[in-house]
C-alpha angles and dihedrals in degrees: 000000000000099000099064090044092055092047090050090049090061096057112111098184091087092061096226122214100232135187142148131241140189120215114199117182146160125207128194120188142176118209111200121200091332087283107081133039125191116192137183122192137185119193136182122197122199120197122205097209131066102338118027095211110064106167149315131204146185118219133188117195134185119196130184121200117216131185123301093026092295119142142172130202150174130211140186120207127189110200130199108196132181111242111244097226108017134058097248142090122251122212123220134182119208131186124196130195121182149159126204140186130202135185138166130227107191103299095346120093123196127196129185125189136183115194133179118197138178127196134180137167118249132194114259114268092005139078095232115126116225103177141045120282112258114207128185136182108208120200114189134181122183135176130193134185126215106219112204114248092000126112100199102069113182124241127190128188141180121198132183123203111206115189120229129247116283091022124176115270092247095051117100138181114255143172135221129205118194137189121184151131141218129231114205113215096182140321093299105029137060141157122223123207119193142170117204133189115200128183137172122234094240130133097219131031097353117185111252117188129189109201131192111192133190120184130181115206131193118184122185115196121205132179120195121228094247091051092049093048091049092052091048090052091052 
């Protein structure tokens, strides 16, 4: 899947609209009894074209872990985005619903995720919608390799964004390729570094974004007394 995408990315006849971005984020999460995970994230995105500030958002996510490393989750994101043509900030609300599956083969770990998301602009300080609903199906595959005696294990991912039915005229399908690693500070903290290449499926003037991302993560794990006693009995 990756090879034709990379070849397509090198074509200049489509006159791509290119720019670079930095994504800076912090994530705090609580993992309860190895079954539930509650996360809160703040992210800032800087855009190196036109306006420097692109957007920031706050996101709350709930994830439930099932058997065989399968999980499902829901998330709510409130987005503050700089308007492209006016000197004001636009508010968006986004909802995510997803399922994922992981498994390991020796030192290689695979993860697959299917996510459905909806996003729409709202008037500031109200719940009134003022734009069309944007829907995406997101299909992601990632693979990582655990290098022996090495802290910076590589991770590579490919994700396809498939627009929903009755989509706005300016909404396009797109794909994103990522390459990154994670540095573990201690049992609870790590920092993720990632480069992403994103491109629209559009014949003329597609948006092409080069993204450098840094994310700090803190995860606190807690097991209740009843859960611990149950596991000990098993």
